[in-house]
C-alpha positions as CSV (number, residue, x, y, z in Angstrom):
1,M,-12.2,-19.2,18.0
2,N,-14.0,-21.1,20.8
3,E,-17.8,-21.1,20.8
4,E,-19.4,-18.8,23.4
5,T,-22.9,-18.3,24.8
6,T,-25.2,-15.5,23.6
7,A,-24.9,-13.9,27.1
8,D,-21.1,-14.0,26.9
9,A,-21.1,-12.5,23.4
10,A,-23.4,-9.7,24.4
11,S,-21.3,-8.8,27.5
12,R,-18.2,-8.3,25.5
13,R,-19.8,-6.5,22.5
14,S,-19.0,-2.9,23.7
15,F,-16.2,-0.3,23.5
16,R,-15.2,2.6,25.7
17,L,-15.0,6.3,24.7
18,H,-13.5,8.3,27.5
19,N,-15.8,7.3,30.4
20,A,-18.7,6.1,28.4
21,T,-19.3,2.4,27.5
22,V,-20.9,2.1,24.0
23,P,-22.7,-1.1,23.1
24,A,-21.8,-2.6,19.7
25,R,-24.5,-4.1,17.5
26,P,-24.1,-7.6,16.2
27,L,-22.7,-7.7,12.7
28,E,-24.0,-9.6,9.7
29,P,-21.9,-12.5,8.5
30,A,-19.1,-11.2,6.3
31,L,-15.3,-10.6,6.3
32,Y,-14.6,-7.1,7.6
33,L,-11.3,-5.5,6.6
34,V,-10.7,-3.0,9.4
35,A,-8.2,-0.1,9.1
36,T,-6.4,0.6,12.3
37,P,-4.1,3.5,13.4
38,I,-0.6,3.7,11.9
39,G,0.8,5.3,15.0
40,N,-1.5,7.6,16.9
41,L,-4.2,5.4,18.5
42,G,-6.6,8.3,18.3
43,D,-6.8,7.7,14.5
44,I,-9.5,5.1,14.8
45,T,-13.1,5.5,13.5
46,L,-16.3,4.8,15.5
47,R,-17.3,2.3,12.8
48,A,-14.0,0.4,13.3
49,L,-14.4,0.3,17.0
50,E,-17.9,-1.1,16.7
51,T,-16.7,-3.7,14.2
52,L,-13.8,-4.8,16.4
53,A,-16.1,-5.1,19.4
54,G,-19.0,-6.7,17.6
55,A,-17.3,-9.3,15.4
56,D,-17.7,-12.9,16.3
57,V,-14.1,-13.6,15.3
58,L,-11.3,-11.0,15.4
59,A,-8.2,-12.0,13.3
60,C,-4.9,-10.0,13.4
61,E,-1.2,-10.2,12.5
62,D,0.1,-10.0,16.0
63,T,-2.2,-10.4,19.0
64,R,0.2,-8.4,21.2
65,V,0.0,-5.4,18.9
66,T,-3.8,-5.5,18.5
67,R,-4.3,-6.1,22.2
68,V,-2.8,-2.6,22.9
69,L,-5.5,-1.0,20.6
70,L,-8.3,-3.1,22.1
71,D,-7.2,-2.2,25.7
72,R,-7.1,1.5,24.8
73,Y,-10.8,1.3,24.0
74,G,-12.0,-1.3,26.5
75,I,-12.7,-4.0,23.9
76,Q,-12.9,-7.5,25.3
77,N,-12.9,-9.4,22.0
78,R,-10.1,-11.9,22.0
79,P,-7.9,-11.6,18.9
80,F,-6.9,-14.7,16.8
81,A,-3.6,-14.8,15.0
82,Y,-3.6,-14.8,11.2
83,H,-0.3,-14.0,9.4
84,E,1.8,-15.2,6.6
85,H,3.4,-18.0,8.7
86,N,0.2,-19.7,9.8
87,A,-2.1,-18.8,6.8
88,D,-2.4,-22.4,5.6
89,E,-3.8,-23.4,9.0
90,A,-5.6,-20.3,10.2
91,G,-7.1,-19.3,6.8
92,P,-9.4,-22.3,6.5
93,R,-10.6,-21.8,10.1
94,L,-11.6,-18.3,9.3
95,L,-13.4,-19.4,6.2
96,Q,-15.2,-22.1,8.2
97,A,-16.4,-19.3,10.6
98,L,-17.8,-17.5,7.6
99,E,-19.5,-20.6,6.4
100,A,-21.1,-21.1,9.8
101,G,-22.7,-17.6,9.5
102,R,-20.3,-15.8,11.8
103,S,-18.8,-12.3,11.3
104,V,-15.0,-12.1,10.9
105,A,-13.0,-8.9,11.4
106,L,-9.4,-8.8,10.0
107,V,-6.9,-6.2,11.0
108,S,-3.2,-5.7,10.3
109,D,-0.7,-4.4,12.8
110,A,-1.2,-0.9,11.4
111,G,-3.1,0.8,8.6
112,T,-5.4,-0.8,6.1
113,P,-5.5,-4.6,5.7
114,L,-4.3,-6.0,2.3
115,V,-2.0,-3.1,1.7
116,S,1.4,-4.8,1.8
117,D,0.2,-7.4,4.3
118,P,-1.0,-11.1,4.2
119,G,-4.7,-10.3,4.3
120,Y,-4.9,-10.3,0.5
121,R,-4.9,-14.1,0.3
122,L,-7.8,-14.5,2.8
123,A,-9.9,-11.8,1.0
124,Q,-9.4,-13.6,-2.3
125,Q,-10.5,-16.9,-0.8
126,A,-13.5,-15.3,0.8
127,I,-14.6,-13.6,-2.4
128,A,-14.1,-16.9,-4.4
129,A,-16.3,-18.7,-1.9
130,G,-19.0,-16.2,-2.3
131,Y,-18.8,-14.4,1.1
132,R,-19.3,-10.7,1.5
133,V,-16.1,-8.7,2.0
134,I,-16.7,-5.3,3.6
135,P,-14.0,-2.6,3.9
136,I,-14.0,-0.4,7.0
137,P,-11.8,2.5,5.9
138,G,-9.5,4.6,8.0
139,A,-5.8,5.2,8.4
140,S,-3.5,4.6,5.5
141,A,0.2,5.4,5.5
142,P,0.5,5.9,1.6
143,L,-2.3,8.5,1.7
144,A,-1.1,10.3,4.8
145,A,2.4,10.6,3.1
146,L,0.9,11.7,-0.2
147,V,-1.2,14.6,1.3
148,G,1.6,15.7,3.6
149,S,4.3,15.6,1.0
150,G,3.1,18.6,-1.0
151,L,3.5,16.7,-4.2
152,P,0.8,16.4,-6.9
153,N,-2.0,14.1,-5.8
154,D,-4.3,14.1,-8.9
155,A,-2.8,10.9,-10.0
156,F,-0.6,8.6,-7.9
157,L,0.8,5.0,-8.0
158,F,1.5,3.0,-4.8
159,A,4.2,0.5,-5.6
160,G,4.8,-1.1,-2.2
161,F,8.4,-2.0,-1.3
162,L,11.2,-1.7,-3.9
163,P,13.4,-4.8,-4.3
164,A,16.3,-5.1,-1.8
165,K,18.9,-5.9,-4.4
166,E,20.5,-3.0,-6.3
167,K,19.9,-4.1,-9.9
168,A,16.4,-5.2,-9.3
169,R,15.7,-1.9,-7.5
170,R,17.0,0.1,-10.5
171,D,15.1,-2.0,-13.0
172,R,11.9,-1.5,-11.1
173,L,12.5,2.3,-10.9
174,G,13.2,2.2,-14.6
175,E,9.8,0.6,-15.3
176,L,8.1,3.3,-13.3
177,A,10.2,6.2,-14.6
178,A,7.7,7.5,-17.2
179,A,4.5,6.8,-15.2
180,P,2.5,10.1,-15.3
181,A,1.8,10.0,-11.6
182,T,3.3,10.6,-8.2
183,L,5.1,7.4,-7.0
184,I,4.7,6.1,-3.4
185,F,6.9,3.5,-1.9
186,F,7.4,1.9,1.5
187,E,11.1,1.7,2.5
188,S,13.2,0.4,5.4
189,P,15.3,2.9,7.3
190,H,18.6,1.1,6.6
191,R,17.9,1.2,2.8
192,I,16.5,4.7,2.3
193,G,20.0,6.2,1.5
194,A,20.7,3.6,-1.2
195,T,17.2,3.9,-2.6
196,L,17.4,7.7,-2.9
197,L,20.8,7.4,-4.7
198,A,19.3,4.9,-7.2
199,A,16.2,7.0,-7.7
200,A,18.2,10.1,-8.3
201,D,20.2,8.3,-11.0
202,V,17.3,6.5,-12.7
203,L,14.5,9.1,-12.4
204,G,16.6,12.3,-12.4
205,A,18.5,14.2,-9.8
206,T,16.1,17.2,-9.9
207,R,12.9,15.2,-9.5
208,P,11.0,16.4,-6.3
209,A,10.4,14.0,-3.5
210,S,9.6,13.7,0.2
211,V,10.8,11.2,2.8
212,C,7.9,10.8,5.2
213,R,9.0,9.2,8.5
214,E,7.1,8.0,11.6
215,L,3.8,9.2,10.3
216,T,1.3,10.3,13.1
217,K,3.9,9.4,15.8
218,T,5.7,11.7,18.2
219,Y,8.7,12.2,15.9
220,E,6.8,12.6,12.6
221,E,9.0,14.1,9.9
222,F,8.5,15.3,6.3
223,R,11.8,16.0,4.6
224,R,11.2,17.5,1.2
225,G,13.6,18.3,-1.7
226,T,15.0,17.0,-4.9
227,L,16.1,13.4,-5.1
228,A,19.7,14.5,-5.2
229,D,19.3,16.7,-2.1
230,L,17.6,14.0,-0.2
231,A,20.2,11.4,-1.3
232,A,23.0,13.6,-0.1
233,H,21.3,14.2,3.3
234,Y,20.8,10.5,4.0
235,Q,24.3,9.7,3.1
236,Q,25.3,11.8,6.1
237,V,22.8,10.4,8.5
238,E,23.6,7.3,10.6
239,N,21.1,5.0,12.2
240,V,18.0,6.3,10.5
241,K,15.0,5.1,12.5
242,G,11.3,4.6,12.1
243,E,8.9,3.5,9.3
244,I,9.3,5.4,6.1
245,V,7.2,6.2,3.1
246,L,9.0,7.7,0.1
247,V,7.0,9.9,-2.2
248,I,8.4,11.0,-5.6
249,G,6.8,13.5,-7.9
250,P,5.8,12.8,-11.5
251,P,8.1,13.4,-14.4
252,E,7.9,16.7,-16.2
253,P,5.8,16.6,-19.4
254,V,8.0,16.2,-22.4
255,E,7.1,17.9,-25.7
256,T,7.9,15.4,-28.4
257,D,7.6,16.0,-32.1
258,E,5.5,13.3,-33.8
259,A,8.2,12.8,-36.5
260,D,10.8,12.3,-33.8
261,V,8.6,9.7,-32.1
262,E,8.1,7.8,-35.3
263,A,11.8,7.9,-36.0
264,M,12.5,6.6,-32.5
265,L,10.0,3.8,-32.9
266,A,11.4,2.8,-36.2
267,D,14.9,2.7,-34.8
268,L,14.0,0.7,-31.7
269,S,12.0,-1.8,-33.8
270,K,15.2,-2.7,-35.6
271,S,16.7,-4.3,-32.5
272,M,13.7,-5.5,-30.5
273,P,10.2,-6.8,-31.0
274,T,7.2,-4.5,-31.4
275,A,6.1,-4.8,-27.8
276,G,9.6,-4.1,-26.5
277,A,10.1,-1.1,-28.8
278,A,6.8,0.4,-27.6
279,T,7.8,-0.1,-24.0
280,E,11.2,1.4,-24.4
281,A,9.7,4.4,-26.3
282,A,7.2,4.9,-23.5
283,R,9.9,5.0,-20.9
284,L,11.9,7.5,-23.0
285,T,9.1,9.8,-23.9
286,G,6.5,9.5,-21.2
287,L,3.8,8.8,-23.8
288,P,1.3,5.9,-23.3
289,R,2.7,2.5,-24.3
290,K,-0.6,1.5,-25.9
291,V,-0.6,4.5,-28.2
292,L,3.0,4.0,-29.2
293,Y,2.4,0.3,-29.8
294,Q,-0.5,1.0,-32.2
295,R,1.5,3.7,-34.0
296,L,4.4,1.3,-34.5
297,L,2.0,-1.3,-36.0
298,E,0.7,1.3,-38.4
299,I,4.3,2.2,-39.4
300,K,5.1,-1.4,-40.1
301,N,1.9,-2.0,-42.0
302,A,2.6,1.1,-44.1
303,D,6.1,-0.2,-44.9
304,G,4.7,-3.7,-45.8
305,R,6.5,-5.4,-42.9
């Protein structure tokens, strides 16, 4: 983040589209969170290119990865490394740049910054210090997987990576089992088979899902089916490769009689506290925990407990 002359800055503030060089306007002081392609380098917005070229400081996870994108579009801005291993040192320097009235652009290796990457900490610090934080939207692996999966998209929940350990993974799936939304996870290729087996067991073998692999890249693949079908397939596949997004459809609505729900709440409350009983009833019925919690309080008040 060396100082540069106004002439030097002006000369590098441009980007290339085909054979045309496009000047980039100077940016107002702020932290810009710039989405970059998740595979196909053509998936970049004009606003993102102008931001990458015009920022006073360009921060990224891996300078080698970002350099490929910059070279593709003739951007001369020099990237500065900011990642989880140097955040304690690099973060304050970026905040100092904002304090000096400079513009800072932040990119991840692929996709939208802050989504399962270390940029969240820097954005929090910038907001707390009173600096503007401006998102520059674009490519997003969870959204690309969702719309390509063919599963319901009126409500969805992005849950990042599932735990690596089996018990913790199953516990997390159990917490999300009754969520009335399509579930979206990142998963590593060497764990996808085990995750599908656990999901089929915890969420139900017939629940629809889609394994979305290598999105926007040459070997992009959407494999759709039930969790059981997908689990069986990936038990037979060796050396699964590429980045994976797992999309799982929402649970089927369950018609539950009110008297049955009250009986369940009363029974659960005998062996666990009110909050725990409401949580377990929500998992079993798919009904909102808040509603069940309130109903259980009403039952206890009516019983004089």
